[in-house]
C-alpha positions, 0 to 999 in steps of 0.5 A: 519522489517529487510532488508539487515541488516537494522532495522525498527520499526513501530507502528500502533494505531487504534482508531475507532470513534463510528458511523463511517462506511466504505465509498463507493469508488468513481471510480476516487478516490485514494482509488479505484485505490489502492484497486481495481486494479487486475493486477500486474507486476514484472520484472525478468530481462532485457528480462522477465517480468511477469503479474499476477492477484490478486483476492480478494473481494472489501475492505471497506475503512474508513476515516482517521482523522490523520496520522503521518509518522516517517521514515528515508526513506534515511537510510532504502531505500537508498539515492534516497528516502531521499527526502521523509523525513519530507514530508506529505503523498499525501493520507492516507487510512484505509481498512479492507483488506482480503486474496488474491489469486495471479494467474500467468498469462503470461510472457511478 
């Protein structure tokens, strides 16, 4: 990944366990919040923001046994994000995902 002259390398290792199936998402779960929200917002400038709809089928989520995050957040995203270096994630999830459709809805 290249952003403003900075380079990031990443590696994903997926090792599924035999017999592990997807889970049904609980409405109050973090996984449900991340995968099942269908509205987004983007700020264009101080006076204009857009609301948009995201359409996709429900995604299947799978349990994650272990995850390792090795990113220099401060170097890549700026000094304000350096506090994340070495921090453990609050949650980790794996979902099958799908194609999505984005529909511009309205100017706010």
